[in-house]
N, C-alpha and C positions, 0 to 999 in steps of 0.2 A: 837107310838106317835112321831111326828117330833118336835124337839126342834128348834126354830128359833134362829140363831146365827148371831151376827154382828161382826164387826171389833174389837170392844172392848171386846167382850166375847169369841173370837175365840180361843185364847191361852188356856184359862182356860177350855173351853168345848171340844176342839179338841185335841190340842197338848199335854196338861197335863192330858188327860183322862186315867183312869186305865183300860179301856176296849177299844176294837176297835171302831172306829168311822166311819160311812159312811156318807160322806158329799155330799149333792145334791145342786149344784149351778144351780139356775133356774132364770127365769124372768117372769113377769106377761104376756108378749106379746108372750111367747114361747108356741106354741101349744102342742108339745110332752111332755112339762114339766107337763102339767095337767094330762097326763097319768102316768108319772113316779111316782109322789108322792103317789097315792094309792097303786101302785105296791110295793113301798118300805115299806110302813106300813104293807102290807100283808107279804112281805118277812121277815121283822123283827119279826113278830108274829109267823112265822113258824119255825124260827131258834131254835136249841137247846142250843146255847150259847148266852151270852149277847153281844149285839152291840148297840151303841148309834146311833140314826139316827138324823142328823141335816140338816136343810135347810138354805141356804144362797141366798138371793136375790142379784144377781150379779149386778143389776142396782144400788142398794143402798149401795153396799160394793165394790166400785171400786178398793180400794187398795188390797183387797183379790183377786179380779178378775185378777188384774195385777200381783200380786205375783205368782199366780198359772197359769199364762199365758193361760187363757181360750180363746179358739178359737171358741167354739160353745157351745150352751146350748141345753139340760142340759149337765152338766159335773158331773160325779161321781168320788169321790176320797175316797178311803179306807185308813184310817190312823191307825196305831198301834205304840204306844210308840213315837208319834210325827213324825213319818215318813210315807210317802205315800207308801203303798203296791200295790195299784192297781189304775188305772186311765182309765176312759172310757169318750172319748170326742165325739164320733159320734154315738149317739143313734137315730135311725131313725124309728123304728117300734116296735110293741109288740113282734115280734119274737126276736129282739135284746134283749129285757128285759128278756126273758127266758134264753138266752145264758148267760147273765150277771148274772142272779140268780144262775146258775150252777157254774160259775166261782167264784162268791163271796162266795158260800158255801164252796168250796174247800179251798179257802184262809183263810176263818175264822176258818175252822177246824184246819189248820196248826197253825194259830195264837193262838188258844185256847191251843194247846199242848205247845206252847212256854210259855204262861202265867202260865200253870201248873208246867212246869219245873222250872221256876224262883220263884215260890211261896215257 
């Protein structure tokens, strides 16, 4: 499930989250954004570890778009403990999504180990 986040809820839902958060910056006019959202939902369902999936409409949240220096949409950011672990700005095709999936799984496995160590 994708949680819609706005500027007012960003800190609580993303930066202060107790699990990794995958942020999808998108816009209604972005064609590839329509492909990314269902992919991310499927990706989240297939993971063995918890990850929060949030969507942010970049057109409606200009401060966040500026803060994270968005240059293209969609932009994916993986946060853990309030810090960006991974950033993808140039998503152009379904093949890119497969590569992203593999990269994110590797990163999330290492993050899970860090969470277990600190527990």
